N, C-alpha and C positions, 0 to 999 in steps of 0.2 A: 711442345712443337713450336718452332720458331716461325713467327709471322713475318711477312715481308711487305714492304710498300708496293702497292700495285699502281696507284695513280691512274693516269690516262694511257699507260703502256698498251693495253689491248686496243684502244682506238688508234694510237699511233701505229701499231703493228699492222692493223687492218688497212689503214690508208697507205702505208708504205707498200703493202702487198699490192693494192690496186694500182699504185703508181709504178710498180715493178722496179723499184729502185735497185734492189739487190741484183735482179736479173740483168738490168741495163749495165750496171757497174761490172758484173762478171763477164758480160760479153765484150766490154771495152778493155777489161783488165783481167784476162784469164790467169789462173794460178794452177800449180801442180795438184793433181788429184790427191796426193798424200797429205796435203795441208789440212790442218784441223779446221781452219776457217777460211772462207773465201773473202776477197776484198769487199764484195757486196754485203756480206753479213756484217762485217766490221763497220762499214759506212752506215748501215741501217741502225746499228747500236749507237753510233755517234749522233745520228739524227735524233734518236729517241732520248738520248741524254740531254740534248739541247732543249727538247720539248718538256722535260720533267725537272731536271736539276742541273743546269749547265756547270761543267767542271773542267779544269785543266786536264790534259791528256793523262798526266801522272795520277790523277784522282779518279779516272773513269772506272777502273777496276773496283775501287772501294764503293763507288756508287752502285755498281752492278751487284755487289754482295748485299747491299742494303735493300735494293729494289728487286722486284721479281723478274729480272732480266733472263735468268735461266729458264723460268717457267714459261715466259711469253715468247722469247726468241730462241730457246733451246741452246743457249751459249753459256758455257761455264765462265764465271767471272775471272778465273785464273788465266784464261786465254787472252784477256783484254789488258795486257801490259802496255805501257806507253810506247815501247818499241814496235809492237804489232800495230798499234793505232797509227803511229808515224809512218810505217811502211805502207799502210793503206792510203794515207794522204799522198805519199810520194807516188803511188801507183796511179791514182786518178788525176794527178796534177797535169800530165801531158794531154789529158782527154776532157778537160773541163767544158769546152764549148760543145763537144758532142754529147756529153752527159747532160748538160743543162738543156740543150735543144731537144734531146730525146725524151727526157722526163716531162718537159713542157708539152710536147706533142701528145704524150701518153695521157697527161692530165686533161687536155682538151677533149680527147676521144673518150676516155673512161668516164668523165664526169659531165660531159656535154656542156662545156663552158663556152659561152658566147664570146667570141673574140672580135666582134665588129667594132668595139671601142677599146683601145689600149692606152694606158697612162704610163708615161716614162719620166723618170727623174733620177738624179744622182745624189749620193751622200758621201761623206768621208768619215774615216775612223782614225783618230789620233793614236799613235803608238809610242811607247817609251823604248828607248834604245838607239844605238848608233846605226845599226844595219849597214856596216861598211862593205862587207863581202856579200853580194847578191847575185843570184842567177839571172843573167840578162834575158833568158827565154821567158821569164815570167814578170808580171807587174812589179815595178820597183817601189820600195818604200822611200818616199821623198818628201821634201818640204813643198807645201802648196798653199791653198787658200781654204783652211779648215772651217767647217760649219760651226764647230764649237769655239772658234777664235783662239785656239791654242797654237799660235804661230811659232811657239818655241819647240813644238814637237813635229816629228815627221809623221806622214800619214799614208794611208792607202785608200782608194776610192772604190765604190761599187755603184753600178747603175741597175735599176730595177724596173721591170715592165709588169704592170698589174692590169688585169682584165677589169672592164667596167662591170662585168657580171660577177658580183660577190667580192670584188677586190682580191682576186686570186693572183699571186705572183707566178708568172709563167716563164719568165726569162730574166736572167741577170748576167752581168759581166763585171769582172774585177779589173780596175785600171790603176795605172801609176798614180802615186800621190800628187805628182805635178801635172797630170793630164788636164787639159782644158775641157770643160764640159761641152763647149760649142762644137768641138771637133769630133765628139763621140756619137752624135745623133744619127748620122748616115749609116754608120756601121751597125748600130742597134736596129735601125729601121730595116736594113737588109736582112738581118738575122730574124727579126720578127716576121717578115714576109715569108721566109722559108718555113719557120716553125708553124705559123698560123695556116699556111696552105691556102691563103687567099690574098688577093691584091687590093681589095676594097675596104680594108679596115681603116678606122679613124685613129690617128695618133695624136694624143693630147699630151703636151709637155709644158715646161716652164719657158721663160723668156730666152734661155740659152739656145733654144731651137731656132730663134729668129736671126739667121745670118744669110747672106746672099747665097753662099755655096750650099747650105743646108736646104733652103727653100728651093733652089734649083734642082737638087737631087730628089726632093720629095715630089716636085711637079713632074719631073721626068719619069719617076716611078709611078705616077698617078696615085699617090698616097695622099689621102685627105688629112689635114692637120688643123689643130687649134692651139694657139699659144699666146700668152700675153705679150704685148709689144714692150720692148725694153724702154725704160723711162726716158733714155736719151733720144729715142726715135720719135717721141711725141712731145713737142714743147708744151709747157704749161699754158702758153697763150691759146692753144687749141682748146683745152678744157675750159679756160676762163671765158671763152666766147660762147660756150654752150648754155642752153637754157633747159631747165627741167620741164618746162611747158611743151617742149618739142619731143619729149621722150615717151616711150611706151612702157607702162608698168608691167613687170614680169610676174606671172602667176607662180610664185615660188615662196615657200615658207621654210626657212632653214630648220633642221631638226631641233636645234637648240632653242628655237623660239616657238615650238609647237604648243606649249602650254601657256603662252603669253597672250594678252589681249592684242587686238589688231594694231593699236597705236604703238605698242611697245615692240612690235616685231620689226626686224630688219626688212627693208624694201629694196628692190632692185628695179632700175629703169634702164632702158637701152635705146639707142638710135644707131644708125650706121652711115658710113661713107666709105671712101676708098683710101688705101695707103700705098704709096709708091716706094718700092724697095730697090734702090740702085745697087750695082756692084762697085767694086773698087776700080775696075778698069772701064775705060770709055766703051770698049767693045761688049761689055757685059750687058745682057738685056735687063731692062727695068721691069720688075715684077709688080703687077697691080693686084693687090689683095683686098679682100673685104676687111673693113675695120669696124668692129662692133664697139661702140663707146658705151661703157657701163658706169652707172652711178649706184653706189651702195650707201645707204643711209648709215649702216653700221660702221662701214669703213670711214665715213665722214665724221661720225661721232668719235671714233677711236682716235683719228688724227687730231681733231680739235682738242680732245682731252689731253693727249700727249703733248701737244704744243702748249696748252695752258700750264701744264706742270713744268715744262722746260722754262717757260717765261717766268713763272713764279720763283723757281729756284735761282735762275739767273738774276732776277730782280733782288732777291734776298742777298746774294753775294755782292751785287753792285752797290746796294745801299750800305752794306758793311764796308766796302772799299771807299765809298764816298765819305763815310764818317771817319775813316782812318786816314784819308788823304792828308799829307803834310805831317803825319805823325812819325813814330819811331820806325815802323816797317815800310811805309810808303812815303818817304820824305822827299822823293824826287819825281819829276814827271816821267822819267824812264821806267821807274819801278811801277808806277801806276799803269802806264801803257802795257807793260809786260803782264801785269795781273789781269788787265782787261782782256788781253789775248787769250789767257788761260781760261777765264770765265766763258768767253764767247765760244771757244773750242769745246770745252767740256759740256756745255749745255746746248750746243749747236744753234746759236743765235747770231752767228756772224752776219747773216743776210739782213736782219732787221734791226740790229743794235747800232745806235748812233751815239757817239761819245765825244766830249770835248774836255781836254785837260787844260785848266786855267791856272793862272798865277796871279796872286794879289800883289799889292805894293811892297810887301815885305819879302816877296819871293817864295811864299808858301804855296805849294800846288794844291789845286782842288779839282773836283770832277763833276761834270754835268753829263747826264745820260738820259736817253729815252728810246723806246721802241718805235720804229717807223710804222705808223698805222696803215699807210698805203701798201707797204709790203705785206703786212699781216692780212689786210683785206684781199690782196691778190692770192695769198696762200689759201685763205678760206674759200675763195672762189673755185679752186681746183680740188678741194677736199672731197674724197669719195669717188673720184673719177679714175678709171683706168681703161685700157683699150685691149681688145683681143683681135688677133689677126688670124684669118682662115682662108683657105682656098675652096671651101664649101660654097656651092652656089645657093642663091635664095630658094631655089626649088628643092634643094637637098636639106636645107635647114634655115629657118627664119632667124632673125637676130636673137629672139628670145630662146630659141632652141640651141643656138650656138653657146649662149651663156650657160644654159642648163647642162649641156654636155661638158663644158669646161669645169663646172662646179664639182664634177666627179674627181678632179685632180687631187682633192684632199685625201682620197683613199691611199695614194702613194705615201703621203706623210704618215698616215695611220700605220701602214706596213713598216715603214722605217722605225716608227715608234716601237712596234712589236720586235723588230730586228735588233734594236739596241736595248730593249727592255727585257721581256721574258726570255728571249733567246740569247741574250748577253753576248753580242759580238765582241765586246771589249770587257776587260782587258784580254790581250792576246799573249799567251805564254809560249811563243814560238820564236826561233831565231832566224829561220830561213824564209825568204819571201815566197819560195815555191810552196812550202807548207801553209803559209798564211793564205795564199790564194786558194788552196784546196780546202782549208778550214772554213773560209768565208763561203765557199760553194756548199759545203756541208750545212752551214747555218741557213743558207738560202734555199736548200732542199727541205730543211725543217719548216721554213716559213710557209710554203704552200700546204703542207700537212696541217699546220696550225690553223690556216685560213679555211681549208676545206672542211675541217671539223666544225668550225664556226658556221660555215655555209650549210652543212648537213643539219645541224641543230635548228637553224633558222628555217630551213625549208620544211623540216618535219613539224615545226610548230604551226605551219599554215600561213595564210595571208597576213595576219597581224604580226607574226614573227616576234612575239613577246612572251615572256614567262615570268612566273613569280617564284620566290624562294632564293633568288640570287643575292638579295640584300636583306639586312635584318628587318627593315620596315615592310618587307613583302610586297613592295610595289612592282608593277608589271614593267619590265624593261626588255630591250632587245639584248639577248646574250652575246657577249663578245668572247673571242677565243681566250683572252686572259681570264675572264670569270669562269669559263667552262673548265679550264685546266686547274684553276685555283680550287674549285669545289671537288674535282675528281682527285686532287693530289693526296688527300687523306685516306683514299681507299686502301684497304689492306687485303692480303690473301693468306689463307691458311693452307699450306701445301697439302696435297693428298698423300695417302698412304696406300699400301697394297689392298686395303679393304674399304677405304673411303676416298671419294673424289675431293679435289681441291674446293675450297669454299671462299667466295668473295665476301668480305665483311663490310657491309654498308651501314654507316652510322648516321646518315642524313637522308631525308626524303628526296632532296634535290638531286642527290647522286643517282638514285634509282631512276628518277625522271630523265636525267641526262643520258644514262646508259640506254634507256628505252628509245630515246630520240636518235641515238647513234646506232641502234639496231644491235646492241650487245646484250645478250641474255646472261645475267649474272648467275642464274641457277644452272645454266648449262654452258660453261665456258669453253666453247668450241675452239677458241684460239689457243687453248692449251693442247689441243689434239693435232694441230697442223704442224 
């Protein structure tokens, strides 16, 4: 009897059912009754594939034969050809916004997700290919400002909204590769208001939120926000004039420092003033916002360490140039000056490097150099400082509380890490930008399932939210979605016969524990009967 890989398919199927993904897709994209599969069934299988073993469309059928897709989803692998999968992507492509908004609303209602704080950010995916013929009705693959710095490649972008409660992705949108992040905030905010069904949520975002039009729209909509001030809007002189003696220590210990002694932990200090945000036109109102000035000891140590490394590497190259001045390779002042420019640019020491190219009585060039200590002292004075801007009143949140709410922004980066890691958004083996947008939406539908499974396990563990058995040393840790899916991946199933039921084969104790936490009874696989 052939055994098949089961992995986390039962959990994926259960959470997809609770999110009603197939039902929502089928309502938006109805199909003839004579069809073997509905579009909703196909999209659910594509989501399950991303959660178990991401594959190009042409390989999904092979994956379904190896895994227990037929047993869990009741779908024959022979029906999952790449043409059928592509038709499902084409079907949902015109309805992506309705699909995303409806699934997000269902997640909030079904799982009781608190949406009083939502974190927003954008990322990019670099793509190989020319993409010369594109459908103008869908986001375009274009050159832009890629996060991975592959400026030689075209890209597509995606924005993601994540709840402060459990870091659950509730909303996403696909954008042109060349779309500016600043211009997307208002559209995302309006969509989030409709989906969340409330006007008083807090929007936390990065510095791209801070523009006069965005802040105007947020204030008009009475949406509270927190975002870091762009570096250009707060001169270094402001930070240099600050004193740590005037700050308030924040009662916060980063999770990464939980096991360290008090002296080794990163500390945060805050104080506040106001920030004036003018518009481009004289008629634009000047918005007066609260500015929370934050000092992070960890940030300061990191910048000091990075600067020391840059200076040391630059000094090594400059010493080498000094020794070689007047020699075979650097025999003229012009060549020495050109090399100085390269060193300063590569090691980013233009602001503090002072050089003099000399010439002796024989015409032989030489080099004298040093780092300007006053400039270095000024840089050290601003190390660790940054500013947050908000329209929350002091009654709504103290300076300390503003910082703590902003610290949750790291959850968006975590979800993008999952998006590009286990769910493998790239590489993309598609030629049409319409299907690329639809596939990114499928992956973004897999992301809340991934995160809700993580949330379910943690909630079932109780207040400590830690468990043992995930690592070889048996230490107690908070389970992540990645670790949960990793341990469940080796689960196998022996199909049933006319006289015997199917059997789930468990080879590790941690698997039984995870199934119990997820409410899946391996001895009575009810998901095979639905």
